[in-house]
N, C-alpha and C positions, 0 to 999 in steps of 0.2 A: 503493498500499497503507500508505504512510504516513497517508492522509487516511483507510481502513480501520482504521488502529491509534486512531487519536487522535483515533475513536466507539467508541471501549470494542473493539472487536475483537477478536482475540486472530489478530495476519497470523503465518502460511508463508507463508517461500518458496525451491522450489527451482534453485542459479543453473545454470540452461539452460545455459552459458556459461563451469563452472566454471574463472570467473578471467579469463575470454578472449577478450569481447567486442566486437562484431568494430568497431567505432568508437575499441578498438585498437589492435591490429591492421591496417588498412586503410594506416597508410605505411609501413608497416613491410617491405621491399624485398624482393622476391620474394613478398609474401605471392599464394596462390592462394582467390578469390575461392569459385568450388565447393567447394575440398580441403576449409575451413575449414564453411562448408554444410552438407555430409556429415559431415564430424566432429562436427557441432554437434549433431544433426539424429538420430545415431547413439549419443553422448550423453545425450543422451534421453529417445530410446528406448527405451535400457536405464534407466538411473536414475529416471523420475517411476516410473512404479507402487512400485517397492521404498521409495519416501523416504515417497509415498503412505499405501502398508501399513503404516507406520510411526506415517507422523503419527497413522492413527489404533489404532494398538496406543497409543501410550500417552493418547491424549486419549478415548478411549472409539471405541465404533460410538450408540451412546446420540446424540452431537452428532450438529448441524446445523453442513456443509459448505458454504462454496463452495466452485469453484474460479473462479476468472475469469483470460480467457487475450487479451493481447493480443499482435501479430503471429506472433513466433516460438509463443508460449505457445499459440495456441490452437487447432492443432488434436490435442494436447494435456487442454484443457479434458475433450474432447469423448470420453477417454477414461481416464478415468478420477469424468467425472460424467455425471450420469443426466439431468441437465437445462444447458442451458450455453449461451451465448452469444461468439461473435464481435465485437470493433471490428476494422478491420484498413483503412487505404485505399486499397482494392482493388475496383474492382465486379466481381462477382464469375462466373465462367466456368468452363470445365468445370472446371480446375485443384480443386474445390470436391468432383470426385466422389465422394471415396474420402472422406469423409461420412458418405457411402448407408451403409456399415457401420453407424455408430453409430446404427443408426432408435430405442433403448432414448434416445436424447437429445431433448430438447427445443431445437426449435434456436427462438434467433434471434438473425440478421447483421445486422449494421450498414455497409454497405459506404458509400463514401465517392458524392457527385451526381458523376455526370459533367456536362459546363459547353457 
């Protein structure tokens, strides 16, 4: 995000993790990774669209927007954008079948290479 901002773009970001990124939670005693993931996706699914709608309300509908999602944010890009890209270090699999619902999107996948 800093790169885009340094080149003159207005950069806005929703904190998908609401102040609890996984790297700060993993060493806590009793940390439940599946519960954290479920909570994070639930929060993101609940708040991403209203946040984006508030951005459009503030900056206007005549502005060009770009949504970029890396890893966790990838699925949310497709819920927001007419076009999007995913950069995620995995090999495409059946886990990506839910993206079929986003037929309005032009898709660009940047999966990792297999060795």
